N, C-alpha and C positions, 0 to 999 in steps of 0.2 A: 504494500500500500504506500509506504513512504517513497519508494522508487517511482511510482506513478505520479506522485505530487511533484517530485523533482523534474520529471520529464515534462510535465505541464508547464512548470516554471521556466525551464530552459527554452521550450518552444515559444512561450509567450515573450520571453526576453529577446529571442532571435527575431520574432515578429516586430517588436518595438524597434530594434536596431534597423531592420529592413524598412520600416515605415519612416523612421528618422532620415535615413539615407535617401529614400525616394522623395520625400517632401523637400529636403535640402537640395537635391539635384534639380527637381522641377522648379524650385524657387530660383535657383541660380540661372537656370535656362531662361526664366522669365526676366531676370535682371539683365542678362546679356542681350536679350532681344528687345529691351527697352519697355517691356510691358509693366514693369514696376521699378521703383527707384530706391527702395529701402530694404536693407537686409533684415531677414527675420532674426530675432533673438531666440535663444533656446526655449524661453518661456512660451513664445508664440508657437513653436513647433510642438512643444509638450501639450499646449492647449488643443491643437489640431488633433493630436493623437488621443487626447482625453486623459492624460496623466499629469502628475505634478512634475515640474521642471527638475527638482532634486532627484526624483525617482528616475527620470529619463537620463540624467547625467550619470547616475550610479549604474544603470543598466548598460549604457554605452561603454563606460569604462570597464565594467566587469566582463562584458561579452567580447570586446575588441582589444582591450589593453590600452586604448587611447581615449583621451578626453574628447568631448564633442567638438571642441574648437579645432582639433586636429583635422576633422573631416571638412570643416569650413575652410581652413587654411589650404588643405590639399586641393580642394576643388577651385578655390579662388586663384591659386597659383597656376593650375592647369588652364583656366580661362584667361588669365593675364598673359601667359606665354602665347596662347593662340592669338589673342588680340594684338599683342606687340609684334607678332610676325607680319601683320598688316601695317606697313609703314605709312599708310595714308591717314591713319587715325592718330591724332595727337595723344601723348601720354596723359594729359589732363582729362581728356574725354574718356579714355580707358579707365582712369582712376575713378571718375564719377560713375561710370557704368557699374563699377564694382563697389559702390558706396564708400569711396574714400576721397579725401582731398589729396592733392598731388604729393604733398610732403609725407603724409602718413602712408600713402601707397608706396612711395619710394622706400621708406623705412621698412615697411612690411616685406616688400619684394626682396630687398637687399638682405634682410634677416634670414630669409629662407633659401635664397639662391647664391648669396655671396657677391652679387653684382646689382647695379642699379638697373631700372627698366631701360634707360637709354643705352647703357653699355650692353645689356642683353640684346637689344634690338640691333646694335652695331655689329655684334658678334654673329648674329644671324645673317646680316647683310654681307659680311665678309666671308661667311662659310666656315667660321671657326667652330 
C-alpha cells in the first residue's frame, strides 16, 4: 500500500514538472512572437497549475535537481542566441522581447555565456 502512494506521488510530481515546462515554453514562445511582453513569475505558473508556488518550486527541485529559475535561464539563453544570430535586430529590441532592459540583458547573457551579446553576435558573424 505504501508503494502505491509513493508511485502516485512520483507520477503527480512528474506531471507538475511537465506542466511547468510546457507552460514556461509556451509562454516564452508567446514572448518571442510579441504576443505578450511580461515574463511570468513562478507564482503565476503555480496558479495556472493550481498549486502553491512553494510546492511547485520544491517539486521542480526534487524531481530535476534544478531550481525553477534554471529552466527560465536555459530557455531565455536559447532564445537570445537564436535572436542574436539575426543581425538585423538590435540588441535592445532583443532584450525587450525577453523582458529585460539592455544593461540587465547584457549582464545576464555574459553571466551564462562568458561573453556579451554583441561579442557573441560578432563571433557568429566571423564563424568562430
